[in-house]
N, C-alpha and C positions, 0 to 999 in steps of 0.2 A: 212423603205425603204431599209436600208442596208441588213436586213434579207431577204427581198423579192428578191433582186438581187443575193444573195448567193444561194437561192433555184433555181433560173433561171439558174445559172451557173452549178449547180449540175445535173440538168435534162439530159443534153447530156451525162454526164459521166455514169449515171445510165443506160440509154438507150444503150449506147455503150457496157457496161458490159453484158447486156442481149443479145444483138445481137451477141456478141462474143461467148457466150455459145451456142446459137442456131447454129451459123456457125460451131462451133466445132462438135456439134451433127450431123449436116447435112453431114459433111465430113467423119463420121465413117461408115465403111462398113464391119468390121469383129469383131469377139469376142476379138481378140488380141488388136485391136485399141480401143475397148470399155473399156477393162481392163486398158489400158494405160491412157485413159481419166479419169477414176474413180480415179486412183492413183494421177493424177495431179490436180484433182478438188474436194477435200474434199470427200473421199470415203464414209464417214458416210452419206452423202446426196444422195447416189445413190447405185445401185446394178444391177447385171446382172442375169437374171433368165429365166426359161423356162416355157412356157404355153403349155399344152397338151389339145387338143380339147376334148378328152374323159374325162379328169379329171376336167378341169376348165370350169365352166358354168356361171360365173358371167357376168354381163352386160359389165364390163370393158374388160374381156377376149374376149367376142364376138366382141366388137368394134375393138380390136387389131387384131383379126383373119381376119377382113374385110379389113385391111390395106395391101398394097403390101410391099414387102421387101424394106426397106429404108423409109417406111412411118413413120409418127410421129403423136402422139396424145398429146395435151397439155391440162392440167386441171389447172385452176387458181382459187385460193380462195383469201380471203382478206389478207392472211399472206404469201402464198407461190405459186410458179408456179412449176408444176410437168410435166416433159416431159417423154413420152414413145416412144422410138425409136425401130422399128423392125430391128434387126440386121440380122436375117436369118429366112427363112421359109423352111421346109422340111417335107417329109412324112417318118415316121420311122415305121419299122415293130415291132408290139407288139403281145404278147400272154398273155393268162390268165390261171391261175392254182389255184387249191385248194391244200394246202400243210399241212402236219403234220410234225412238226420238233421234233426230238428226240435229245436232247443235251447231249453229253457225257462228257462235261467239268467237271461236278461234280460227275460223275459216271465212268463207263467203257464202252468201245466200245461194249463189249460182252452184257452188260446189256441194252444198248441203242438199239442194234439190236434185242435182245430178246423181248423187249417191242414193237418194230416196228412189229415184226412177230406176236405178240399177237393181236395188233390192226388190222393188215391186215387180220388176221383170222376172227376177229369180223365183218369186212367189208364184207368179203365173205359170212358170215352167214346172212347178210342182214341189218346190222346197217348202217345208213347213214354216208357218209364220213364227212359231215359238222358237225354232232353231235360228231363224234369221234375226230375231230380236236378241237372242243371247250373244250373237257374234257382231251385230251391227248397231244396236241401240246404245246411245250415250247416257240414257237415263237409269235411275236406280232400280227400275223394274226389269232391267236386262237379265239379271240372274234368275228371275222368275219366268223367263220366257216372254216378258212383256206384260204379264198379268198385273193389272192395276189393283186387283181386289175390288170389293164393292166400294164405289165412290159416288158422291152426290154432287150436284151442281154447286160450284164454289170451291171444291177441293182442288181443281186444276185452274188454269188461267181462263180469262174471259173469252179468248179466242177458241179455246178447247170447248168450253161450255156451249158456245154459239153453234158449233157444228155437231158436236157429239150428243148434246142433251136436247137442243132445241130443234133439231131436224130428225126426221124419221129414217132409221136405218134398219135393215133386216139383220137378223142374227147371221153371222158369218160374212157379212158384207165388209169389204175393205174400202176405206176412204182416206182422204188426206186432209190435214189441217195445217194451215200456215199461221203460226203464232209470231208474227212480225215483231211485235213489241219486245218479246223475250228471246228473239233469234232462235226459235225452235220450230222444226218442221217435222210433222208426224205422219206415219202410216198407222192407221187404226183399224182394228176389226172388232165389231161388237160381239161379245160372247154371251151376254145375258140380257134378257129384256128388263125393262124397268120394273122394280120390285119394291113393295112397301116393307121396310124393315124397322122394327121398333128400336127406338133410342131413349135412353134416360139420362137426364142431367143430374149428377150426384154431387152433393157437398160432403167432403170428408173433413173431419176435424178431430184432432187428438189432443188430449190434455194429460199431463203427467200426474200420476197418483202420488200423494205424499206418503 
């Protein structure tokens, strides 16, 4: 009987704790506030991340995109309760490229540019850009035939942004980029026009259930 009354007394405390977390989540309206919340509430149990509608196709992602800014999704299991709070929603301009990267870190600028010129000549002779990327690019996109996927300004280097994003290029046009600061020299072909793609910033937080 004594144990029973102890359990009864603990129930309001547990409920209050859960309500407090939910109230805190409901009050968050910016990434800065979300970061502060994570620091104050066991950061290992949560994180702040971005979903991109073009990249993320899971059922969870679809459910989150259907929520309004400030909306919340809760998933409960036998062991924990996980909250997903939509901190922000926006449309961001993305573009897509095929790239071949010539890394001069372990060679010289002269050799990297010479190799780039040779590969460009092969492309002009009729070799497919994607095949040339697979066999010649030193970057991680080589196995995808040079495809960067949808990227936005800031995802690559400043030198890349200056040429690829800030100058006008036709679809299919091949151009070069010299990223001197990072010892990388590019052949680039634009494959998709600038497109507005929806992104959401999501705060995820899990708490163990007693």
